C-alpha positions as CSV (number, residue, x, y, z in Angstrom):
1,X,69.4,-33.0,-43.5
2,X,65.7,-32.4,-44.0
3,X,64.3,-29.2,-44.0
4,X,61.9,-29.5,-40.3
5,X,59.1,-27.3,-40.8
6,X,57.7,-25.3,-38.2
7,X,54.5,-27.6,-37.5
8,X,56.8,-30.8,-37.4
9,X,58.7,-32.4,-35.0
10,X,61.8,-31.5,-33.5
11,X,64.6,-33.5,-33.4
12,X,65.2,-34.4,-29.7
13,X,66.3,-31.8,-27.4
14,X,66.1,-29.0,-29.8
15,X,64.2,-25.5,-29.0
16,X,61.0,-24.8,-30.1
17,X,60.4,-24.7,-33.7
18,X,57.9,-21.6,-33.3
19,X,61.4,-19.7,-33.6
20,X,62.5,-16.6,-31.5
21,X,60.1,-13.9,-29.9
22,X,60.2,-10.4,-31.7
23,X,62.4,-7.3,-30.1
24,X,65.7,-6.5,-29.7
25,X,66.8,-5.8,-25.2
26,X,70.4,-5.8,-25.2
27,X,72.6,-3.6,-26.6
28,X,74.9,-3.5,-28.2
29,X,74.2,-6.4,-30.7
30,X,71.6,-7.1,-28.9
31,X,69.3,-10.4,-29.1
32,X,65.6,-10.8,-29.8
33,X,62.9,-11.1,-27.2
34,X,62.6,-11.0,-23.6
35,X,64.1,-14.2,-22.9
36,X,68.0,-13.3,-23.2
37,X,70.8,-15.7,-24.5
38,X,72.5,-17.5,-22.5
39,X,75.1,-15.2,-21.9
40,X,73.8,-12.1,-20.9
41,X,77.4,-11.4,-20.8
42,X,77.0,-10.5,-24.6
43,X,76.5,-7.1,-24.4
44,X,79.3,-4.3,-23.5
45,X,78.8,-1.0,-21.6
46,X,75.7,0.4,-22.5
47,X,77.0,3.9,-22.9
48,X,78.5,2.4,-26.7
49,X,76.0,1.5,-28.4
50,X,76.4,-1.0,-31.2
51,X,73.2,-1.9,-33.9
52,X,71.2,-4.5,-32.4
53,X,68.9,-4.9,-35.6
54,X,69.3,-8.5,-35.1
55,X,65.8,-10.0,-34.8
56,X,64.1,-13.3,-35.8
57,X,67.6,-15.2,-34.4
58,X,66.8,-17.4,-32.0
59,X,65.4,-17.1,-28.5
60,X,67.1,-18.8,-25.2
61,X,66.7,-22.0,-25.3
62,X,68.2,-22.4,-28.7
63,X,71.2,-21.1,-27.2
64,X,71.3,-24.2,-24.6
65,X,70.3,-27.1,-26.7
66,X,72.4,-27.9,-30.3
67,X,70.1,-29.9,-32.3
68,X,70.6,-33.5,-33.5
69,X,73.6,-33.3,-35.9
70,X,76.4,-36.0,-36.0
71,X,79.5,-35.1,-34.1
72,X,82.5,-36.0,-32.7
73,X,85.1,-34.1,-30.9
74,X,88.6,-32.6,-30.5
75,X,90.4,-29.1,-31.2
76,X,93.7,-26.3,-31.6
77,X,93.8,-22.4,-31.0
78,X,94.5,-19.7,-32.2
79,X,98.0,-18.3,-33.1
80,X,100.0,-15.6,-32.5
81,X,99.8,-13.5,-35.1
82,X,103.4,-12.4,-35.3
83,X,104.5,-16.4,-35.7
84,X,104.2,-18.1,-39.0
85,X,106.2,-21.2,-37.9
86,X,103.1,-23.2,-39.0
87,X,103.4,-21.6,-42.6
88,X,106.6,-22.3,-43.3
89,X,106.9,-26.0,-41.5
90,X,103.5,-26.9,-43.4
91,X,103.2,-28.3,-39.9
92,X,99.2,-29.4,-39.4
93,X,98.8,-30.2,-35.6
94,X,95.9,-32.6,-36.5
95,X,93.6,-29.9,-37.7
96,X,90.7,-32.1,-39.8
97,X,90.6,-28.2,-41.8
98,X,94.3,-27.7,-42.3
99,X,93.9,-27.7,-45.6
100,X,90.4,-25.5,-46.2
101,X,91.9,-22.9,-47.5
102,X,88.8,-21.7,-49.8
103,X,86.1,-19.1,-49.3
104,X,84.1,-20.0,-46.1
105,X,80.4,-20.5,-47.1
106,X,77.2,-21.9,-45.7
107,X,77.8,-24.6,-43.6
108,X,75.7,-27.4,-43.9
109,X,77.1,-30.0,-41.6
110,X,79.8,-30.4,-39.4
111,X,80.9,-33.5,-37.0
112,X,81.9,-30.9,-34.0
113,X,78.1,-29.8,-33.8
114,X,76.8,-32.7,-31.0
115,X,79.3,-32.2,-29.0
116,X,79.5,-28.3,-28.8
117,X,75.9,-29.1,-27.2
118,X,76.2,-30.1,-23.7
119,X,79.6,-27.4,-23.1
120,X,77.0,-24.7,-24.2
121,X,74.6,-26.3,-22.3
122,X,76.0,-26.8,-18.8
123,X,77.8,-23.2,-18.9
124,X,74.5,-21.9,-19.7
125,X,72.9,-23.9,-16.4
126,X,76.2,-22.7,-14.0
127,X,75.8,-18.8,-14.9
128,X,72.1,-18.9,-13.6
129,X,73.1,-18.2,-10.3
130,X,72.5,-14.6,-9.9
131,X,75.5,-13.5,-12.5
132,X,73.2,-13.7,-14.8
133,X,71.4,-10.7,-13.4
134,X,74.1,-8.7,-12.7
135,X,74.8,-5.3,-13.3
136,X,77.6,-5.1,-15.1
137,X,79.0,-1.8,-14.0
138,X,80.3,-2.5,-11.0
139,X,83.6,-2.8,-10.4
140,X,84.8,-5.7,-8.6
141,X,86.4,-3.2,-5.9
142,X,82.4,-2.7,-4.6
143,X,81.2,-6.4,-5.2
144,X,79.7,-7.9,-2.3
145,X,80.7,-11.3,-1.3
146,X,77.5,-12.4,-2.6
147,X,78.3,-10.7,-5.8
148,X,82.3,-12.1,-5.6
149,X,80.8,-15.5,-5.9
150,X,79.0,-15.6,-8.6
151,X,81.5,-13.9,-10.8
152,X,84.3,-16.7,-9.3
153,X,81.2,-19.5,-9.9
154,X,81.1,-18.4,-13.4
155,X,84.7,-17.7,-14.2
156,X,85.1,-21.2,-13.0
157,X,82.4,-22.7,-15.2
158,X,83.5,-20.7,-18.3
159,X,87.0,-21.8,-17.9
160,X,85.8,-25.4,-17.7
161,X,83.7,-24.8,-20.9
162,X,86.9,-22.8,-22.8
163,X,88.9,-26.3,-22.0
164,X,86.5,-28.9,-22.8
165,X,86.3,-27.1,-26.3
166,X,89.6,-27.4,-26.9
167,X,89.5,-31.2,-28.6
168,X,86.6,-29.6,-31.2
169,X,88.4,-27.5,-33.4
170,X,90.8,-30.5,-34.3
171,X,87.5,-32.4,-35.6
172,X,85.8,-29.6,-37.9
173,X,86.7,-29.7,-41.0
174,X,85.6,-26.0,-41.6
175,X,88.4,-23.3,-40.7
176,X,86.6,-20.3,-40.0
177,X,84.6,-23.1,-37.0
178,X,88.0,-23.8,-36.2
179,X,88.8,-19.9,-35.7
180,X,84.9,-19.4,-33.7
181,X,85.5,-22.0,-31.4
182,X,89.6,-20.7,-30.9
183,X,88.2,-17.5,-30.0
184,X,85.6,-18.5,-27.8
185,X,88.1,-20.2,-25.7
186,X,90.8,-17.5,-26.1
187,X,87.8,-14.5,-25.2
188,X,86.7,-16.7,-22.4
189,X,89.8,-17.2,-20.9
190,X,90.4,-13.4,-21.1
191,X,87.1,-12.6,-19.0
192,X,88.7,-15.1,-16.5
193,X,91.3,-14.1,-16.1
194,X,90.4,-10.7,-15.8
195,X,87.5,-10.8,-13.2
196,X,89.9,-10.7,-10.0
197,X,90.4,-6.6,-11.3
198,X,86.8,-6.5,-12.8
199,X,85.7,-3.4,-14.7
200,X,83.0,-2.7,-17.0
201,X,85.2,-2.5,-20.2
202,X,86.0,-6.2,-19.0
203,X,82.5,-7.0,-20.0
204,X,83.5,-6.7,-23.8
205,X,85.6,-10.0,-23.5
206,X,82.3,-11.6,-22.4
207,X,80.5,-10.0,-25.2
208,X,83.1,-11.6,-27.4
209,X,82.8,-14.8,-26.0
210,X,79.5,-14.9,-25.9
211,X,78.5,-13.8,-29.3
212,X,80.9,-16.3,-30.8
213,X,79.0,-19.5,-28.9
214,X,75.5,-18.3,-30.3
215,X,77.2,-18.0,-33.4
216,X,78.5,-22.0,-32.9
217,X,74.9,-23.1,-31.8
218,X,73.1,-21.1,-34.5
219,X,75.2,-22.6,-37.1
220,X,75.0,-25.9,-35.7
221,X,71.1,-25.2,-35.3
222,X,70.6,-24.3,-38.9
223,X,72.4,-27.6,-40.0
224,X,69.8,-29.5,-37.7
225,X,66.6,-27.6,-38.8
226,X,67.8,-28.0,-42.2
227,X,67.6,-23.9,-42.9
228,X,71.4,-23.7,-43.9
229,X,71.0,-27.0,-46.7
230,X,67.9,-25.9,-47.8
231,X,68.7,-22.0,-48.2
232,X,72.7,-22.5,-49.3
233,X,71.9,-22.7,-52.9
234,X,70.3,-19.7,-52.8
235,X,73.3,-17.8,-52.3
236,X,76.0,-17.0,-54.9
237,X,79.6,-18.5,-54.4
238,X,81.4,-16.2,-51.9
239,X,84.6,-14.1,-52.6
240,X,88.3,-15.8,-51.8
241,X,90.3,-15.2,-48.7
242,X,93.3,-12.5,-49.6
243,X,94.9,-13.8,-46.4
244,X,94.4,-17.1,-44.5
245,X,95.8,-17.5,-40.7
246,X,97.9,-20.7,-40.6
247,X,97.1,-23.8,-38.1
248,X,98.6,-23.8,-35.0
249,X,99.7,-25.9,-32.3
250,X,96.2,-26.5,-29.9
251,X,96.2,-24.7,-26.5
252,X,97.3,-21.1,-27.4
253,X,94.6,-19.0,-28.1
254,X,95.1,-15.4,-28.5
255,X,93.2,-12.5,-29.0
256,X,91.9,-12.2,-32.6
257,X,92.0,-8.7,-32.2
258,X,94.3,-7.2,-29.3
259,X,94.6,-3.9,-31.4
260,X,91.9,-1.6,-33.8
261,X,91.4,-2.9,-36.9
262,X,91.2,-0.3,-39.2
263,X,87.6,-1.6,-39.8
264,X,86.2,-1.3,-37.0
265,X,84.6,2.5,-36.9
266,X,83.2,1.7,-40.1
267,X,82.1,-1.5,-39.0
268,X,80.0,-0.4,-35.6
269,X,78.3,2.5,-37.8
270,X,77.5,-0.2,-40.6
271,X,75.7,-2.0,-38.1
272,X,73.9,1.0,-35.8
273,X,72.6,2.2,-39.2
274,X,71.4,-1.5,-39.9
275,X,69.7,-1.4,-37.1
276,X,67.9,1.8,-37.5
277,X,66.6,1.0,-41.3
278,X,65.1,-2.4,-40.3
279,X,62.9,-0.7,-37.6
280,X,59.5,-2.3,-38.6
281,X,61.3,-5.8,-39.8
282,X,62.0,-6.1,-36.0
283,X,58.5,-5.5,-34.5
284,X,56.9,-8.5,-37.0
285,X,56.4,-11.3,-35.1
286,X,58.8,-13.8,-36.4
287,X,56.7,-16.9,-36.2
288,X,54.6,-15.8,-38.6
289,X,55.5,-17.7,-42.0
290,X,55.8,-15.7,-45.3
291,X,52.5,-17.9,-46.5
292,X,50.6,-16.0,-43.8
293,X,51.9,-12.7,-44.2
294,X,49.3,-9.9,-44.5
295,X,50.3,-7.2,-47.7
296,X,51.3,-4.7,-45.0
297,X,53.5,-7.4,-43.7
298,X,55.1,-8.7,-47.1
299,X,55.4,-5.1,-47.9
300,X,58.3,-4.2,-44.9
301,X,59.5,-7.3,-45.6
302,X,60.2,-6.7,-49.5
303,X,61.6,-3.2,-48.6
304,X,64.1,-4.9,-45.9
305,X,65.6,-7.5,-48.4
306,X,67.8,-4.9,-50.4
307,X,69.1,-3.3,-47.1
308,X,70.2,-7.1,-45.8
309,X,71.6,-7.7,-49.0
310,X,73.0,-4.3,-48.6
311,X,74.4,-4.8,-45.5
312,X,76.0,-8.3,-46.7
313,X,77.7,-6.4,-49.4
314,X,79.4,-3.6,-47.1
315,X,80.6,-7.0,-44.6
316,X,82.2,-8.4,-47.8
317,X,84.0,-4.7,-48.5
318,X,85.3,-4.4,-44.9
319,X,86.0,-7.9,-44.3
320,X,88.2,-7.7,-47.8
321,X,89.7,-4.0,-46.7
322,X,91.1,-5.8,-43.3
323,X,94.5,-7.4,-42.8
324,X,93.5,-9.3,-40.3
325,X,92.7,-12.5,-41.7
326,X,90.0,-14.2,-38.5
327,X,88.3,-10.8,-38.9
328,X,88.3,-11.4,-42.6
329,X,86.5,-14.9,-42.3
330,X,84.1,-13.5,-39.4
331,X,83.2,-10.4,-41.7
332,X,82.7,-12.9,-44.8
333,X,80.7,-15.7,-42.7
334,X,78.4,-13.4,-41.5
335,X,77.7,-11.5,-45.2
336,X,76.9,-15.2,-46.6
337,X,74.3,-16.1,-44.3
338,X,73.0,-12.5,-44.0
339,X,72.4,-13.1,-48.2
340,X,71.2,-16.8,-47.2
341,X,68.1,-15.2,-44.8
342,X,67.7,-12.4,-47.0
343,X,67.0,-14.8,-50.5
344,X,64.7,-16.7,-48.1
345,X,62.4,-14.1,-47.1
346,X,59.7,-14.1,-49.7
347,X,59.1,-17.7,-48.5
348,X,60.4,-17.3,-44.9
349,X,60.0,-20.1,-42.7
350,X,61.0,-20.1,-39.1
351,X,64.0,-22.0,-39.0
352,X,65.2,-19.9,-41.6
353,X,65.7,-17.5,-38.2
354,X,68.9,-19.1,-37.0
355,X,70.6,-18.0,-40.6
356,X,69.7,-14.3,-39.6
357,X,71.2,-14.9,-36.2
358,X,73.9,-16.4,-37.2
359,X,75.4,-13.4,-39.1
360,X,73.9,-10.9,-36.4
361,X,75.8,-13.4,-33.2
362,X,78.9,-12.8,-35.6
363,X,78.7,-9.3,-36.1
364,X,77.9,-8.9,-32.2
365,X,81.2,-10.6,-31.3
366,X,83.2,-8.5,-33.7
367,X,82.0,-5.1,-32.8
368,X,82.2,-6.0,-29.2
369,X,86.2,-7.3,-30.0
370,X,86.7,-4.1,-31.5
371,X,85.7,-1.9,-28.2
372,X,87.7,-4.1,-26.2
373,X,90.7,-3.6,-28.1
374,X,90.2,0.1,-28.1
375,X,88.8,0.0,-24.3
């Protein structure tokens, strides 16, 4: 698939190729620009900061539309971690990714992407009923009738989106994409189940689902614009996984972090430090390509590249230290996309922003999952 330059004609229904607007406004793990992504549920309680630093990652419209990638549909879900039946029986449950046991890497094509687009687009539209402007700190016991209606309507929309996503897991040939779909389903259902007795910490569940849905969309967008294919050769081979989650029967997704992982405190601290270390980069206009940078902008970029490669290295270490196979895959995938973006910066073009977005989306989701498991 050809690399789509910023000034070129984007695929039908795609977001504008100018890239994301600058800035971060939704802690923790905030998303860029004054236009928030569709899941304004994404941030957890504002009292728990979690390292934004995820600029240049794509604006609101990019989350609403997955750009032209060839596609199909069908899915599975995560297993209960105490059950290794699939591993012992060799059951594949019809998953195209059942034999994917290698390292995770930049995804340059995936047949589930186009089918994912209408699902997330519809959910985005349905959540604009006032819920997207909600005060997340208000518990269910204090909702007005209008607020309760907003939450209940969005709960129905999330349930439908999760159920519609179930077929997608079977069709993706990538283990990590399967895991992303599975966890979107699991955390979306968990948030829906929590709504009758909602309290502020339950918003973390929505944050995980939102971060993962963003990651899926940005992976597909990077494929469509060609930035994934163009930049993948710049990244060294990823490390092999130390453990792999066995395939399971579709329809039984469970939260990948039901208890705090030992890597969680280090992960959150790392993201907060990254946020502080990249403040000047975050303030730059992400629509300006490398060919138009002035000397000051180029100096900022040259300074941030080693910070990003350092983050990627630390994400690798954290992932390999975890005994949780899904967390490990997510951390290693985020590291690969962060490296791809860092290596792309000397010749940066706006489609490269989607590479940074994937890494930010995934680490945002994992950070909120860590907080939710400790809430």
